[in-house]
C-alpha positions as CSV (number, residue, x, y, z in Angstrom):
1,M,-34.9,8.0,11.0
2,T,-36.3,8.1,14.5
3,G,-34.2,8.8,17.6
4,L,-34.3,5.1,18.5
5,V,-33.2,4.0,15.1
6,R,-30.3,6.5,15.2
7,L,-29.3,5.2,18.6
8,A,-29.3,1.6,17.1
9,F,-27.1,2.6,14.2
10,A,-24.7,4.5,16.6
11,A,-24.5,1.5,18.9
12,F,-23.9,-0.8,15.9
13,F,-21.0,1.4,14.7
14,F,-19.7,1.4,18.3
15,F,-19.5,-2.4,18.7
16,Y,-18.4,-3.1,15.1
17,F,-15.4,-0.8,15.6
18,A,-14.9,-2.1,19.1
19,Y,-14.4,-5.5,17.5
20,I,-12.0,-3.9,15.0
21,G,-10.2,-2.2,17.9
22,L,-9.6,-5.7,19.4
23,M,-8.6,-7.6,16.3
24,S,-6.3,-5.0,14.6
25,P,-3.9,-4.4,17.5
26,Y,-4.2,-7.5,19.6
27,S,-4.9,-10.6,17.3
28,S,-1.3,-10.8,16.3
29,L,-0.2,-10.8,20.0
30,Y,-2.7,-13.5,20.7
31,F,-1.4,-15.7,17.8
32,A,2.1,-15.1,19.0
33,S,1.1,-16.3,22.5
34,R,-0.1,-19.5,20.9
35,G,3.4,-20.1,19.6
36,F,3.1,-19.1,15.9
37,G,6.0,-17.5,14.1
38,A,6.2,-14.1,12.3
39,I,5.5,-15.5,8.8
40,E,2.6,-17.6,10.1
41,I,1.1,-14.6,11.9
42,A,1.6,-12.4,8.8
43,A,-0.3,-14.9,6.7
44,L,-3.1,-15.0,9.3
45,M,-3.3,-11.2,9.5
46,S,-3.3,-10.9,5.7
47,M,-6.8,-12.4,5.7
48,F,-8.2,-9.0,6.9
49,Q,-7.3,-7.4,3.6
50,I,-7.5,-10.3,1.2
51,T,-11.2,-11.0,2.1
52,R,-11.9,-7.3,1.4
53,I,-11.1,-7.8,-2.3
54,M,-14.1,-9.9,-3.2
55,G,-16.2,-10.3,-0.1
56,P,-17.8,-6.8,0.2
57,F,-18.8,-6.8,-3.5
58,A,-20.3,-10.3,-3.4
59,W,-22.4,-9.4,-0.3
60,G,-23.3,-6.0,-1.8
61,W,-24.5,-7.7,-5.0
62,L,-26.6,-10.2,-3.0
63,A,-28.1,-7.5,-0.8
64,D,-29.1,-5.3,-3.8
65,V,-30.6,-8.3,-5.7
66,R,-32.6,-9.3,-2.7
67,R,-33.3,-5.6,-1.8
68,D,-32.6,-6.6,1.9
69,R,-29.4,-5.1,3.2
70,L,-30.4,-5.5,6.9
71,G,-31.4,-9.1,6.4
72,I,-28.0,-9.9,5.0
73,M,-26.3,-8.0,7.9
74,R,-28.3,-10.1,10.4
75,L,-27.4,-13.3,8.7
76,T,-23.7,-12.5,8.4
77,S,-23.3,-11.1,11.9
78,L,-24.9,-14.3,13.3
79,A,-22.6,-16.4,11.1
80,A,-19.6,-14.3,12.4
81,C,-20.6,-15.3,16.0
82,I,-20.8,-19.0,15.1
83,I,-17.5,-18.9,13.2
84,F,-15.7,-16.9,15.9
85,A,-16.6,-19.4,18.5
86,G,-14.3,-21.9,16.7
87,I,-11.3,-20.1,18.2
88,F,-12.0,-21.8,21.5
89,F,-11.5,-25.2,19.9
90,L,-9.0,-24.8,17.0
91,E,-5.4,-25.8,17.6
92,D,-3.9,-26.5,14.2
93,Y,-2.4,-23.6,12.2
94,L,-4.1,-24.5,8.9
95,A,-7.5,-24.7,10.7
96,L,-6.9,-21.2,12.1
97,L,-5.9,-19.9,8.7
98,I,-9.2,-21.2,7.2
99,W,-11.0,-19.8,10.3
100,M,-9.5,-16.3,9.6
101,F,-10.6,-16.5,6.0
102,L,-14.1,-17.5,6.7
103,L,-14.5,-15.1,9.6
104,N,-13.3,-12.1,7.7
105,T,-15.3,-13.0,4.6
106,V,-18.6,-12.7,6.5
107,I,-17.4,-9.7,8.6
108,S,-16.5,-7.9,5.3
109,S,-20.2,-7.5,4.6
110,L,-21.1,-5.5,7.6
111,M,-19.5,-2.1,7.1
112,P,-20.4,-1.6,3.4
113,L,-24.0,-2.7,4.0
114,G,-24.2,-0.8,7.3
115,E,-22.9,2.4,5.6
116,A,-25.3,1.9,2.7
117,A,-28.3,1.4,5.0
118,T,-27.3,4.5,7.0
119,V,-26.8,6.7,3.9
120,H,-30.1,5.5,2.4
121,A,-32.0,6.3,5.5
122,L,-30.4,9.7,6.0
123,H,-30.7,10.7,2.3
124,R,-34.4,10.0,2.4
125,E,-34.8,12.7,5.0
126,N,-31.9,15.0,3.6
127,G,-30.0,14.4,6.8
128,F,-26.6,13.2,5.6
129,D,-24.6,16.3,6.2
130,Q,-26.1,16.9,9.7
131,R,-26.3,13.4,11.1
132,Y,-23.9,11.0,9.3
133,G,-20.8,12.2,11.1
134,R,-22.5,12.1,14.5
135,L,-23.5,8.5,14.0
136,R,-20.2,7.4,12.5
137,L,-18.1,9.0,15.3
138,W,-19.5,6.4,17.7
139,G,-17.4,3.8,15.7
140,S,-14.3,5.8,16.5
141,I,-15.3,6.0,20.2
142,G,-15.9,2.2,20.2
143,F,-12.4,1.7,18.7
144,I,-10.7,3.8,21.4
145,T,-12.7,2.2,24.2
146,M,-11.7,-1.3,23.1
147,V,-8.1,-0.5,22.4
148,L,-7.6,1.2,25.9
149,G,-9.9,-1.2,27.8
150,A,-8.7,-4.5,26.4
151,G,-5.1,-3.3,26.4
152,A,-5.3,-2.5,30.1
153,W,-7.0,-5.9,30.8
154,F,-4.4,-7.8,28.8
155,E,-1.6,-5.9,30.6
156,Y,-2.7,-7.2,34.0
157,F,-4.5,-10.5,33.2
158,G,-2.8,-11.7,30.0
159,I,-3.8,-12.1,26.4
160,E,-5.5,-15.5,26.9
161,S,-8.8,-13.8,27.5
162,F,-8.7,-12.2,24.0
163,P,-11.4,-14.6,22.5
164,W,-13.9,-13.6,25.1
165,F,-13.7,-9.9,24.2
166,G,-14.2,-10.7,20.5
167,M,-17.1,-13.0,21.3
168,A,-18.8,-10.4,23.5
169,A,-18.5,-7.6,20.9
170,L,-19.9,-9.8,18.1
171,I,-22.8,-11.1,20.1
172,I,-23.9,-7.5,21.2
173,M,-23.4,-6.3,17.6
174,T,-25.6,-9.1,16.2
175,L,-28.3,-8.3,18.7
176,L,-28.2,-4.7,17.7
177,T,-28.8,-5.5,14.0
178,K,-32.3,-6.5,15.0
179,A,-33.0,-2.9,15.9
180,L,-31.7,-1.4,12.7
181,R,-34.3,0.0,10.3
182,E,-34.1,1.7,6.8
183,P,-36.8,2.8,4.3
184,A,-37.8,0.3,1.6
185,I,-35.4,0.1,-1.3
186,E,-37.1,1.4,-4.5
187,V,-37.5,-1.2,-7.2
188,T,-35.8,-0.1,-10.4
189,E,-35.9,-2.1,-13.6
190,H,-32.6,-3.3,-15.2
191,A,-30.6,-2.4,-12.1
192,V,-27.9,-4.9,-13.1
193,V,-27.6,-3.3,-16.5
194,K,-27.4,0.2,-15.0
195,F,-24.7,-0.9,-12.6
196,S,-22.6,-2.1,-15.6
197,H,-23.3,1.2,-17.3
198,V,-22.2,3.2,-14.3
199,L,-18.9,1.4,-14.1
200,K,-18.0,2.9,-17.5
201,N,-18.3,6.5,-16.2
202,T,-14.9,8.0,-16.4
203,H,-15.5,10.3,-13.4
204,L,-16.3,7.3,-11.3
205,Q,-13.2,5.6,-12.5
206,W,-11.1,8.6,-11.5
207,F,-12.8,8.7,-8.1
208,L,-12.1,5.1,-7.4
209,S,-8.5,5.5,-8.6
210,A,-8.1,8.5,-6.2
211,N,-9.4,6.4,-3.3
212,F,-7.1,3.5,-4.2
213,W,-4.1,5.8,-3.9
214,M,-5.3,7.3,-0.6
215,I,-5.8,4.0,1.1
216,F,-2.5,2.8,-0.5
217,A,-0.9,5.6,1.4
218,H,-2.6,4.9,4.6
219,A,-1.7,1.2,4.5
220,S,1.9,2.4,5.3
221,F,0.5,4.2,8.3
222,Y,-1.6,1.3,9.6
223,V,1.1,-1.3,9.2
224,F,4.3,0.5,10.1
225,Y,3.4,3.6,12.2
226,S,3.8,1.8,15.6
227,L,7.1,0.2,14.6
228,Y,8.4,3.5,13.2
229,L,7.7,5.2,16.5
230,D,9.2,2.3,18.4
231,Q,12.4,2.6,16.4
232,M,12.6,6.3,17.3
233,G,12.5,5.3,21.0
234,Y,8.9,6.0,22.0
235,S,7.4,3.7,24.6
236,K,4.4,1.6,24.0
237,G,2.3,3.9,26.2
238,E,3.4,6.9,24.2
239,I,2.7,5.1,20.9
240,G,-0.8,4.4,22.2
241,L,-1.3,8.1,22.9
242,F,-0.3,9.0,19.4
243,W,-2.9,6.5,18.0
244,M,-5.5,7.9,20.3
245,L,-4.8,11.4,19.3
246,G,-5.5,10.6,15.6
247,V,-8.8,8.8,16.5
248,L,-9.9,11.7,18.7
249,A,-9.1,14.1,15.8
250,E,-11.4,12.1,13.4
251,V,-14.2,12.1,16.1
252,I,-14.1,15.8,16.3
253,F,-14.4,16.1,12.5
254,F,-17.3,13.7,12.4
255,Y,-19.1,15.7,15.1
256,Y,-18.7,19.0,13.2
257,Q,-18.8,17.7,9.6
258,S,-22.1,19.5,8.8
259,H,-20.2,22.9,9.2
260,F,-17.7,21.8,6.5
261,F,-20.3,20.3,4.1
262,G,-22.4,23.4,4.5
263,R,-19.5,25.7,3.4
264,F,-17.5,23.7,0.9
265,S,-18.3,21.4,-2.0
266,T,-17.7,17.7,-1.6
267,K,-14.9,17.7,-4.2
268,N,-13.1,20.6,-2.5
269,I,-13.2,18.8,0.8
270,L,-11.7,15.7,-0.9
271,L,-9.0,17.8,-2.6
272,A,-8.1,19.4,0.6
273,A,-7.9,16.0,2.3
274,Y,-5.4,14.8,-0.3
275,L,-3.2,17.9,0.0
276,I,-3.2,17.5,3.8
277,A,-2.3,13.8,3.4
278,I,0.8,14.8,1.3
279,L,1.9,17.2,4.0
280,R,1.2,14.7,6.8
281,F,3.3,11.9,5.3
282,V,6.1,14.3,4.4
283,L,6.2,15.5,8.0
284,M,6.2,11.9,9.3
285,A,9.0,10.8,6.9
286,Y,11.5,13.7,7.0
287,W,10.7,15.9,10.0
288,P,9.7,13.4,12.7
289,N,10.2,15.6,15.7
290,L,7.6,15.5,18.5
291,I,5.7,18.6,17.4
292,A,5.5,17.5,13.8
293,L,4.3,14.1,14.8
294,I,1.5,15.6,16.9
295,I,0.5,17.8,14.0
296,A,0.6,14.9,11.7
297,Q,-1.8,12.9,13.9
298,L,-4.2,15.8,14.1
299,M,-4.3,15.8,10.3
300,H,-6.0,12.4,10.6
301,A,-9.2,14.4,11.0
302,A,-8.8,15.3,7.3
303,T,-7.0,12.4,5.7
304,F,-9.4,9.8,7.2
305,G,-12.4,11.6,8.7
306,A,-13.1,14.2,6.0
307,N,-12.0,11.9,3.2
308,H,-14.2,9.1,4.4
309,S,-17.4,11.2,4.9
310,A,-16.9,13.1,1.6
311,S,-16.2,9.9,-0.3
312,I,-19.4,8.2,1.1
313,K,-21.3,11.3,0.0
314,M,-19.8,11.5,-3.4
315,L,-20.6,7.9,-4.1
316,Q,-24.3,8.9,-4.1
317,T,-23.5,10.7,-7.4
318,W,-23.4,7.4,-9.2
319,F,-25.0,4.8,-6.8
320,S,-28.4,5.1,-5.1
321,G,-31.4,3.0,-4.4
322,P,-30.9,-0.7,-5.6
323,L,-27.3,0.1,-6.6
324,Q,-26.3,1.5,-3.3
325,A,-24.9,-1.5,-1.6
326,R,-22.9,-2.6,-4.6
327,G,-21.5,0.9,-5.0
328,Q,-20.5,1.0,-1.4
329,A,-19.0,-2.5,-1.6
330,L,-17.1,-1.5,-4.8
331,H,-15.6,1.4,-3.0
332,T,-14.5,-0.8,-0.1
333,T,-13.0,-3.4,-2.5
334,V,-11.0,-1.0,-4.6
335,S,-9.8,1.2,-1.8
336,Y,-9.5,-0.9,1.4
337,G,-9.3,-4.3,-0.3
338,I,-6.9,-3.8,-3.3
339,G,-5.4,-0.5,-2.2
340,G,-4.8,-1.6,1.4
341,T,-3.3,-5.0,0.3
342,V,-1.0,-3.6,-2.4
343,G,-0.1,-0.6,-0.3
344,G,0.9,-2.8,2.7
345,L,3.0,-5.1,0.5
346,C,4.8,-2.2,-1.1
347,A,5.4,-0.5,2.2
348,G,6.9,-3.7,3.5
349,W,9.3,-3.9,0.5
350,V,10.3,-0.2,1.0
351,W,10.9,-0.8,4.7
352,E,13.0,-3.8,4.0
353,H,15.1,-2.5,1.0
354,W,15.2,1.2,1.4
355,A,14.7,2.9,4.8
356,P,11.7,3.2,7.2
357,E,11.3,7.0,6.6
358,H,10.9,6.3,2.8
359,V,7.8,4.2,3.6
360,F,6.0,7.5,4.4
361,G,7.7,9.3,1.6
362,V,6.1,6.8,-0.8
363,A,2.8,7.4,1.0
364,A,3.1,11.1,0.3
365,L,3.8,10.4,-3.3
366,S,0.7,8.1,-3.6
367,S,-1.4,10.9,-1.9
368,L,-0.2,13.3,-4.6
369,I,-1.2,10.8,-7.3
370,G,-4.6,10.5,-5.6
371,Y,-4.9,14.3,-5.6
372,L,-4.3,14.4,-9.4
373,C,-6.9,11.7,-9.9
374,M,-9.5,13.5,-7.8
375,R,-9.0,16.7,-9.8
376,Q,-10.4,14.8,-12.8
377,V,-13.7,14.0,-11.0
378,K,-16.8,15.9,-11.9
379,E,-18.1,18.1,-9.1
380,N,-20.7,16.4,-6.9
381,K,-23.8,18.5,-7.0
C-alpha cells in the first residue's frame, strides 16, 4: 500500500465518520425541527440499526462473489449521494421513513467493505499491526470534527442547514472511493461452500457471541449516555466534552496499537477489553461522580478502540481472500446490527421500568457474558 493509497483510505475513514458524526447526534434534532413527534423520530432513527441486520451481509456476499469490493463501494456511495438528495424534496413522513431505510441500506455496505479492503491490503504487506490503527484513527478525528463543527454552526445558524453538511460529506467520500486501491482478490474454488463450513466452527460462534454481548452493552451507552448525564445536571457543553474525551481516548489507542499487538496476543487484548468494559459500566452505573465518569470515558480506548482493532484482526483467523468481505459483514450484522438493535431495545425497557443507573448495570452484566464467551475462543495465532 503506497503512501497515496494510505492517504486515500485515511481520508475515506475521515469523511465516512464525519457523516456518522452528523447523522448520529443531529438527525433527530433535524427531524424534530420538521415537526415530527418522539415516536415518529424513534422509528426514523431505528433504520440505522435495522438496516445493519441484513444490509452488510448482502453487500459483502455480492462483493465477494464479484471479487470487487471497491467497485461495490463506489456504486453504493454514489447511490447514497443520489438518495440523500431526496431530503431536499421529501415532506411526507412515510416518504422520509422509506428514505431512511434506503439510505442506510446502501450506507451499510461502506464500512464492512472498506474495512475488508484495508485489512486485505495491509495483510498482503504484513502491516496490519503497525498501520491499521493509524488509518482508522482518522475516522475518529472526522467524527470529532463534524460533531464540534456542525454543532457550533447549528448553534448559531440553525439546524435547517443539516442536509447540506450531509450532502457535502457524502460527495467528498464518493470522490475518494475512486482513489482507493487494494491487491487483487485471490480466486479460491468453492468459496461459498467454505463459507458455510466456516460458520460451523465453534470458536467463530463463540467469538461472534462475545461481540454480540459487547455491542449489546455499548448500545446502552450510545442511546442513553447523554440523557443519563443530563439527568445528573451536566450541561450540553459538558456532555459534549465527555463524548469528545472518549473519542480522543480511542484515537490515542489507534495511534499506538502496534505497541499492544507487539506485546500481547489478540485474545488477551480482547479479554482485557471485556474486563475493562465490566468495570467501566459498573462505575457509570453505581459510582457516577465526576472522577469516575472521566475514568470511564478514558476506558473507551479499550472497550471500543482495542476491542474493535483486535476483533478485526481475529476475524482473519477464519475469513480471508474471497471470504473476507462476507466475514467482515457477518461481524457487523451480528454485533452492530442484531446486538445494537436488541441492546438498545432492552436498555429502553430497563430505563423505563427499572431505573436509569440499571441500564449500565445490565451493560456490565452483558460485558461479563461476553468475557465468558471470549474465553472459549481459540487463540489467534
